[in-house]
N, C-alpha and C positions, 0 to 999 in steps of 0.2 A: 589576251590570247596566248596560250602556252605554245611555244615552238616545239612540236613533237619531233623527236629524232629517232629514227630506226638505226641503232648502232649498238655495239657491245658496251655494256655499262663500264664506265671508267672508275678509277679508284675514288674520285671525288663523290660519285653517286653512292658508293658503298659507305663512305663516311657520312653521307647525308642520312642513311638509314640509322646509323649509330646515334647521330645527333638527334634524330626524330624521337628516339625512345629515351626520354629524360625522366622516367618514372611516372609520367602522367598517364593515367588510365586511358584517356582518349587516344593518345598517340600509340600506345601499345595495341589498342583495339584496331587501329588502321592496319597494322601488320597482321593481326589475327584475321581480319576480313580479306586481306590480300591472299594469305595462305589458304583460307577456306574456298575462295572463288577459284584459285588455281587447282585445288583438288576436285571440286564439284563441277567446274566448268560452266556453271550457270549461277546467276545471282540468286535465283529462287531457292535452289538447294543449299547454297551457302548460307542464306538467311535462315533457313530452317535449322541448319546445323548449329548456327550461332544463337538461335532464339532471338532473332532481330528482324525488324521490318526490312523489306527489300529496298525501300528508299534509303534507309540508313546505310545499308551495305553499298549501294550504288554511289551514294554521296561520299562514303569513306574511301572507295577506290579512286574517285575523282580527286579527292583531297590529297591522297597519297601521290597520285600522278602529278598534280600541280606542285607539290613540295619537292619532288625529285626531278621534275622537268622532263620526264620520259613517259611514253605510253607503255602501259604494262600488259594490256590485252588487246587483241583484235577480235572482232566478231565474225564467226563463220556460221552462217545460218542462225540457229538458236543457241549455239554454243560459243563460249569465249575461249580463245587460245592465247597462250602466253606469247608475247613478242620476244625478240632476242634479248631486249633489256629485262623483261619480266623473268625469263629463264635464268639470267645471271643473278637477279636479285633474290629469287625464291629461296635458295639454300641459305643465304645470309639472313633473310627474314626468319626462317625456321630456327636458325642457330641463335638469333637474338631472343626469340620467344622461349627457346629451350633453356637458355642461360638464366632468364628471368624466373622461369619455373623452378630451376634448381636453387636459385637464390632464396626463393620463398620456402623451399623445403629445408634448406640449411638454417633458416631463421626460425623454423618451427621447433620448439623444444618439447612441449607437452603434446601428447597425442590428442588431447581435447581441443588443441588449437590447430590441428591439421585442417588445411583448407584446400580448395580446388574442386575439380570436376572429374568424374570418371564415367566414361561411356562404355557400357557393357552390352555386347550383342548376345542375345539368348534365343533358345527355342521356347516357343510359347506353350507347347503342349506336352512337354516332357520334363519331369523333375530329375534333372541330372544330379543335383544335390538339393539339400533343403535351402533353396535360395532365399525364400521369404524369411527364414530364420536368420540366415547369414546377414541379410540386408537390415533386418530389425536390430540385430546386435551392433552392426557396423554404424548405423545411424545413431544409436544410443551413445557409442563411444566417440564418434566423430561427427557431431551435429553440423559442422561448418563445411562438410564435403557434400557436394551435390552428385548423386548417382543417377545417371540416365540409362534406362533400359531400352534397347532397340532391337528390332527384328529385321529380317530380310525376306521378301517374297521368293527369292531363289535359294532359300535355305542356307546351309553351311557355306556353300560357295560364295554367296553374296556377303555373308558375314566376314569371311576371310578377305574378300576384296575390299570391303569397307575398312577393315583393320589395316591392310597394306596402304590404302589411300589416306589413312589418318583420320577417317570418320569415326573410328572406334578406338578405344584404348585396350580393351580386352574383348574376347569373343569365344563362345563355344564353337568347337569345330568337330566334325565327324569325317573330314576328308581323309582318304587313304594316304595322301601326302600333302604337304603345305609348301608354299613358295619360299624361296630363300629369304632370310631376314625375319622369319617367323619361328618362334619356339612354342612347343605345346607341352603342357603338364597334364598327364593322364588323369581322368576322373572316373570313367565307367566304361565297361565293355558289355555290349548287348548282343546276344546271339540271334540269328535270323530264325523265324518260325513261319509256318504256313497257316493261313487263316482262310476258312471257307464257311459257307452257309451250313447250318445244321443238317439240311437235307441233301447236301452235295454228295455225289457218288463216292468221293474220297473221304467223306467225313468220318467213316468208321475205322479208317486206317490210323495206325500210330505214327507212321512216317511215310514220306514220299520223296521222289527225286525230281530234280529240275527237268529231266528228260520227259517224265510223265506229265509234268505241268505245262510243258511248252505249247501244247495245243489249246490250253485254256485261255479265256480272256482274263487279263490282269487288271487289278486296281493297284496303283503305285503312287508314290510321291512324284513331284515334278522333277524335271532335270535340274541338276545343281545340288540336290540333297545328297549327303554322303552315302546313305543307304542305297539310293538309286544308282550311284556310280559303282558301288561295290557289286550290286546284283547284276547290273548290265555287263560288267567285266566278267562275272562268273558265267553268264550265258554265252558271251563271246568266246571265252576260253574253252567251253564245251562244244562250240560250233552250233549252238542252238539259237533259234529266233523265237520271239514271243510277240504277242499283240496286247498293247496296253490300251484299254478302252476308257479309262478314267484316271486323271491325275489329280492328286490332292496336295494341299499345302501343309499337311502334318500326318504323322503316322497313325494316331488314333482314328482319324477319318478314314484311312485306308482299311483299318480293321473293321470299322463300323459298316462301310459299304460292302466289304467282302462278306461279312456276316449276314448282310441282307441279300446276298446272292448276285450282286452286280458282277462279280468276278472273283478270282482268287487273289489273295494278298500275301506277298512274301516280304516281310519287314522284320526288323529287330523288335523284340518284345518290349514295349514301352511301359508295361505294368498296368495297363488299363483294363477295365471290365469289357468282356466281349460276349455276344449272345450265340455265336456259331461254334464251329469246331476249330481246334488248333492241333497241328501236326508238327512233328519234328522234321527237319530237312536232312535228307540222307547225304547230300553232297557236302564236300568241304568248302565252306564259304567263310571267309574271314568275318569275324564279328564287327559290329559297328563300334569303333573305339572313339569315345567322346572325350575331348580334353579342353583345357582352357588355353587359348592362344594369346600370345603377346608378341609384339615386335621386338626383335633383338638388335636392330640397327639404330635404335634411338633409346635414350635413357628415359624410362617412364618416371612420372612424378611419384612422390612418396605415397600419395593417396591411392594411386593405381597399384603400386606394389603392395600396399597394406590390404586392399580389397582382394587382390589376387591370392595373397597368402591365406586370407580367411576362406575364400571359395575352395581352394585346394584342401585346406584342413577339414572341410565339411564332407569330403568324399567318403563314400561308404566302403569299408573293407580296405 
């Protein structure tokens, strides 16, 4: 029976972490599991992030706790929260894993020998760059690197949150501003346009203002999408209110439903086919600026840096 102790981690415990990582994959994995559970706050999501069974992650946490002689997590409802000991250990575990990653990078001489994993958060319905071409070439040059593509139901806000939490290494973003510790390399700018059904009373116009549209029912993306944040701010700035009758998880769907007459859509032009009318927006609304985001408070591995360079190099214009 392990004598659990709720106290600040002493130097001897930190030395145990260093002793635990003796280049054996199994021991390194225990720290990876600890960091993942701390970020996700559930074993289920941590297991998904690590592509491992829940039982494996649970057993790994228990093994690490036994090795260190401290409890790392307390359960609060369905979530796991770090104990005082866990909070003290977490930055050291991250530092050890980061050091091992950098050692692997330094040991890699040939690009063909580049190894590792890169988790990239993307938009599923928008070709920001020729990503399929980028990934095809990257895989051909670096066959030992695993690239995982991920999305978020809350759009760019969710992607940036996943990046900050360490669940992603790179992410597309369209947010007007990003949190501290995140840097963004510009990729594309998309202006807002107005989409309506072909038989809408405004369809014959070349342009329209937000004030004229305020009384119309709107189709828009869900809260959290960068374009939704920008347009909501524009309406607020003008002192206008609008009624959103349908929320979609991508911009092409907004255009499709607006063209069908469900409401008007005011979104950046994603370059997709539409069956209704498209009008210019008369108001000064900032375009959706899409970029590739990366954390600046941690050193990315070489595989991440290489893929980021390839994505940026593929931007148009």
